[in-house]
C-alpha positions in Angstrom: -31.1 317.7 -6.7 -30.8 315.6 -3.5 -32.1 312.1 -3.5 -35.2 311.8 -1.3 -34.8 309.2 1.4 -37.1 306.2 1.8 -39.6 306.1 4.7 -37.4 303.6 6.4 -34.4 305.8 6.1 -36.3 308.8 7.4 -37.5 306.8 10.4 -34.0 305.5 11.1 -32.6 309.1 10.9 -35.4 310.4 13.2 -34.6 307.7 15.8 -30.9 308.6 15.6 -31.6 312.3 16.1 -33.9 311.7 19.0 -31.5 309.3 20.6 -28.4 311.4 20.7 -26.6 314.5 19.4 -24.3 313.9 16.5 -21.2 312.0 17.3 -18.7 314.7 18.1 -15.2 315.5 17.6 -14.7 318.1 20.3 -11.8 320.3 19.7 -10.1 321.7 22.7 -6.8 323.4 23.5 -4.4 323.0 26.4 -2.7 326.3 25.8 -2.6 328.4 28.9 -3.8 331.6 27.2 -7.0 329.9 25.8 -10.4 331.2 27.0 -11.8 328.8 29.6 -14.6 326.6 28.4 -18.0 328.2 28.9 -19.9 325.0 28.3 -21.2 326.5 25.1 -21.0 324.5 21.9 -22.0 324.4 18.3 -22.9 321.5 16.0 -21.0 321.6 12.7 -22.1 319.5 9.6 -19.2 319.5 7.2 -18.3 317.9 3.9 -14.7 319.1 4.2 -12.1 316.6 5.3 -8.8 318.5 5.7 -6.4 318.7 8.7 -6.4 322.5 8.2 -10.0 322.6 9.4 -9.2 320.8 12.6 -6.6 323.5 13.3 -9.3 326.1 12.7 -11.7 324.4 15.1 -9.0 324.3 17.8 -8.2 328.0 17.3 -11.9 329.0 17.5 -12.3 327.0 20.7 -9.2 328.5 22.2 -10.4 332.0 21.3 -14.0 331.7 22.4 -14.3 328.7 24.8 -17.0 327.3 22.5 -16.6 323.6 21.7 -17.1 322.5 18.1 -19.0 319.2 17.7 -18.4 317.9 14.2 -20.0 315.3 12.0 -18.5 314.8 8.6 -20.2 313.4 5.4 -19.7 313.6 1.7 -22.0 316.4 0.4 -24.8 314.1 -0.9 -25.1 312.3 2.4 -24.9 315.5 4.3 -27.8 317.0 2.3 -29.8 313.8 2.7 -29.3 313.9 6.4 -30.5 317.5 6.7 -33.5 316.6 4.6 -34.3 313.6 6.8 -33.9 315.6 10.1 -36.0 318.5 9.0 -36.9 321.0 11.8 -35.4 318.7 14.4 -31.9 318.9 13.0 -29.3 319.8 15.6 -27.0 321.4 12.9 -25.9 324.9 13.6 -23.4 325.5 10.8 -23.2 323.8 7.4 -19.9 323.7 5.5 -19.5 322.1 2.0 -16.4 322.2 -0.2 -18.3 322.8 -3.4 -20.3 325.9 -4.4 -22.8 323.8 -6.4 -23.7 321.6 -3.5 -23.7 324.6 -1.2 -26.2 326.4 -3.4 -28.3 323.2 -3.4 -28.4 323.2 0.4 -29.6 326.8 0.3 -32.2 326.1 -2.4 -33.5 323.1 -0.4 -34.1 325.4 2.6 -31.4 323.9 4.8 -29.8 327.3 5.3 -31.4 330.5 6.6 -30.5 334.1 5.5 -28.8 336.3 8.1 -27.1 339.7 8.1 -23.6 340.2 9.5 -21.7 343.3 9.0 -18.4 341.7 9.9 -18.7 339.0 7.2 -20.0 341.5 4.6 -17.0 343.7 5.2 -14.5 340.9 4.9 -15.9 338.8 2.0 -16.4 340.5 -1.4 -19.9 340.5 -2.8 -18.8 338.1 -5.6 -18.3 335.4 -3.0 -21.6 336.0 -1.0 -25.0 334.5 -1.8 -27.2 337.5 -2.9 -29.9 336.2 -0.5 -27.5 336.1 2.4 -27.8 332.3 2.9 -24.1 331.4 2.6 -20.7 332.7 1.6 -17.3 331.5 0.4 -14.6 330.6 3.0 -11.9 329.3 0.6 -11.4 329.3 -3.2 -10.0 326.7 -5.5 -9.2 327.2 -9.2 -10.3 324.5 -11.6 -7.6 324.8 -14.2 -5.1 323.0 -16.3 -1.8 321.2 -15.6 0.4 320.9 -18.7 3.6 319.3 -19.9 6.1 322.2 -20.3 8.2 320.2 -22.8 5.2 319.6 -25.2 2.7 322.4 -24.6 3.1 326.2 -24.8 1.1 328.1 -22.2 -0.7 330.1 -24.8 -2.2 326.9 -26.2 -4.2 326.5 -23.1 -5.3 330.0 -22.3 -9.0 329.2 -22.8 -11.1 326.2 -21.7 -12.2 325.8 -25.3 -8.6 325.0 -26.3 -8.9 321.6 -24.5 -11.5 320.4 -26.9 -9.6 321.4 -30.0 -8.0 318.9 -32.4 -4.6 320.0 -31.2 -5.1 317.9 -28.1 -6.5 314.8 -29.7 -5.7 311.8 -27.5 -3.8 314.1 -25.1 -6.2 315.1 -22.3 -6.6 313.4 -18.9 -9.6 314.0 -16.7 -11.6 312.6 -13.8 -15.0 311.0 -14.2 -17.9 313.2 -15.0 -19.5 312.7 -11.6 -16.5 314.3 -9.9 -18.1 317.3 -8.1 -15.6 319.8 -9.4 -16.2 318.7 -13.0 -20.0 319.1 -12.5 -19.5 322.6 -11.2 -17.1 323.5 -14.0 -19.7 322.3 -16.5 -22.4 324.3 -14.8 -20.3 327.4 -15.2 -19.7 326.7 -18.9 -23.5 326.1 -19.5 -24.2 329.5 -17.9 -21.5 331.3 -19.9 -21.7 329.5 -23.2 -25.2 328.0 -23.4 -26.1 324.3 -23.4 -25.3 323.6 -27.0 -21.7 324.9 -26.9 -21.1 323.3 -23.6 -22.2 319.9 -25.1 -19.9 320.4 -28.0 -17.1 321.1 -25.6 -17.8 318.0 -23.6 -17.8 315.9 -26.9 -14.5 317.5 -27.8 -13.0 316.5 -24.5 -14.2 312.9 -24.9 -12.6 312.8 -28.4 -9.4 314.1 -26.9 -9.2 311.8 -23.9 -5.8 310.0 -23.6 -7.5 307.3 -21.5 -10.9 306.6 -19.8 -11.6 309.1 -17.0 -10.1 307.8 -13.8 -8.3 308.6 -10.6 -8.0 311.8 -8.5 -6.7 315.2 -9.5 -3.3 314.2 -8.3 -3.4 311.2 -10.6 -4.1 313.5 -13.5 -1.0 315.5 -12.7 1.1 312.4 -12.4 -0.2 311.2 -15.8 1.0 314.4 -17.4 4.4 314.0 -15.8 4.5 310.4 -17.0 3.8 311.4 -20.6 0.4 309.7 -20.7 -1.2 313.0 -21.6 -0.1 316.5 -22.4 -2.8 318.4 -20.4 -5.1 317.6 -17.5 -8.0 319.3 -15.7 -7.2 319.7 -12.0 -7.7 321.9 -9.0 -4.7 324.1 -8.4 -3.8 323.1 -4.8 -3.0 319.5 -5.7 -0.1 320.7 -7.8 1.1 323.0 -5.0 0.9 320.2 -2.5 3.0 317.9 -4.7 5.5 320.6 -5.3 6.2 321.0 -1.6 5.7 317.4 -0.6 8.1 315.4 1.6 7.9 312.7 -1.1 10.7 313.2 -3.6 8.7 311.4 -6.3 5.8 313.9 -6.0 8.2 316.8 -6.1 9.8 315.3 -9.3 6.3 315.2 -10.9 6.1 319.0 -10.8 9.5 319.6 -12.5 8.2 319.4 -16.0 4.5 320.2 -15.3 3.1 323.7 -14.8 -0.3 325.3 -14.2 -2.2 327.3 -16.7 -5.2 329.5 -15.8 -7.5 329.3 -18.9 -10.3 331.8 -19.1 -14.0 331.7 -19.9 -14.9 334.3 -22.5 -11.8 336.3 -21.6 -13.3 337.2 -18.2 -11.3 335.0 -15.9 -10.7 331.4 -14.7 -13.2 329.1 -13.1 -13.0 329.2 -9.3 -15.0 326.9 -7.1 -15.7 327.7 -3.4 -16.0 326.0 -0.1 -19.0 327.7 1.5 -20.5 328.1 5.0 -23.9 329.0 6.2 -26.2 329.1 9.2 -28.4 326.0 9.5 -32.1 326.7 9.2 -33.0 325.4 12.7 -29.7 326.1 14.5 -30.2 325.6 18.2 -27.0 327.5 19.0 -27.5 330.4 16.7 -25.3 333.0 18.5 -22.4 330.5 18.7 -22.9 329.6 15.1 -22.6 333.2 13.9 -19.5 333.7 16.0 -18.0 330.7 14.3 -19.0 331.9 10.8 -17.4 335.2 11.5 -14.2 333.4 12.7 -14.0 331.5 9.4 -13.6 334.9 7.6 -11.0 336.3 10.0 -7.3 336.5 9.2 -6.3 333.5 11.4 -8.7 331.0 9.8 -8.1 332.4 6.3 -4.4 332.1 6.8 -4.8 328.5 7.8 -6.8 327.7 4.7 -4.0 329.2 2.6 -1.1 327.7 4.4 -2.4 324.2 5.2 -4.5 323.4 2.2 -3.0 325.8 -0.4 -6.5 327.3 -1.1 -7.0 330.9 -2.0 -8.6 333.0 0.7 -12.0 334.7 0.1 -11.0 337.8 2.0 -8.3 340.4 1.3 -6.9 340.3 4.9 -5.3 336.9 4.9 -1.6 336.3 4.7 -0.7 333.7 2.0 2.5 331.6 1.7 4.7 332.4 -1.3 3.6 329.5 -3.4 -0.1 330.4 -3.1 0.5 334.1 -3.4 2.3 333.5 -6.7 -0.9 332.4 -8.3 -3.3 334.7 -6.5 -3.3 337.4 -9.1 -5.3 335.3 -11.6 -8.8 336.8 -12.2 -11.9 334.7 -11.4 -14.7 334.5 -13.8 -17.5 336.7 -12.3 -20.1 333.9 -12.2 -23.0 334.7 -10.0 -23.1 332.3 -7.0 -26.7 331.0 -7.8 -25.4 329.8 -11.2 -23.1 327.2 -9.5 -26.2 325.2 -8.4 -28.6 326.2 -11.1 -27.3 324.0 -13.9 -26.1 320.9 -12.0 -28.7 318.5 -13.3 -28.2 319.7 -16.8 -24.4 319.4 -16.4 -24.8 315.7 -15.6 -27.1 315.2 -18.6 -24.6 316.9 -20.9 -21.8 314.6 -19.7 -24.0 311.6 -20.3 -25.0 312.8 -23.7 -21.3 313.4 -24.6 -20.2 310.0 -23.4 -18.0 311.4 -20.7 -18.2 308.6 -18.2 
């Protein structure tokens, strides 16, 4: 759950909101074929921080003449700000890079349900909130990078394998408060139950090659350096390193590969970046146009090409390296479950000693 702000913080935020609109990054285009600016705008609250998104904002403005005013926070701060602003919030659209946090935003009432035939036709039901409060705009697989010289792919075809004695002292991971680890644990709680999820976490702790540290890219580098045999990571970090301009990063991927372990034989764990209509959106019509644009082939193609994420629609064109992994099935976890077990996930990590 989000942390409630102190009275002082609430007052400070209220003063800030009353004083001005969010500091904006207005994306415009100088292309001759762009739609002239209509003076319309929308206010975007986002927890994503990728260059790809700036390209999407520019494309949207070019296509519609609507300016995108952006403020960017980490998810906890974004949720806290929405809570502080309440009904006076200028937010029109909320975008968060984690399905658990996105679900929390919906559960806290920061998003409002809306019906849109265009979005429903493009985004499969699996990636849409059943109450219509948000939907997925890009997918990332939380999977395994492994040393191809020491590990056979069939040894990591289930998440449970990572906790087996086979990998004692051979697993690299991020800290337990890494948002993608929390959401993975939430999925395991939903699928396995709390006790088995706790036993798995204890098995991972017993198998750690070192204390949890670093980014997902650091986990992949550790595998390449022989510090561990397997590591938990999001898929796109590996793809970015494989196509990097840095020869050292490309070399890292020469003897490292990706495995897509399954949960109960039903598919791999996929997290989502999500988007939704803010509860008190002052520019509702513009916001819905932007939300529709995020599901269109242009924006979906940018997600796939620029950040190596998997699209959430079937219309997007993917680069070859992303398309090569797109056939892997996703565990059909209901979207509400991503947020439902977050607090319990953290307790299990603490109980297991996963720092």
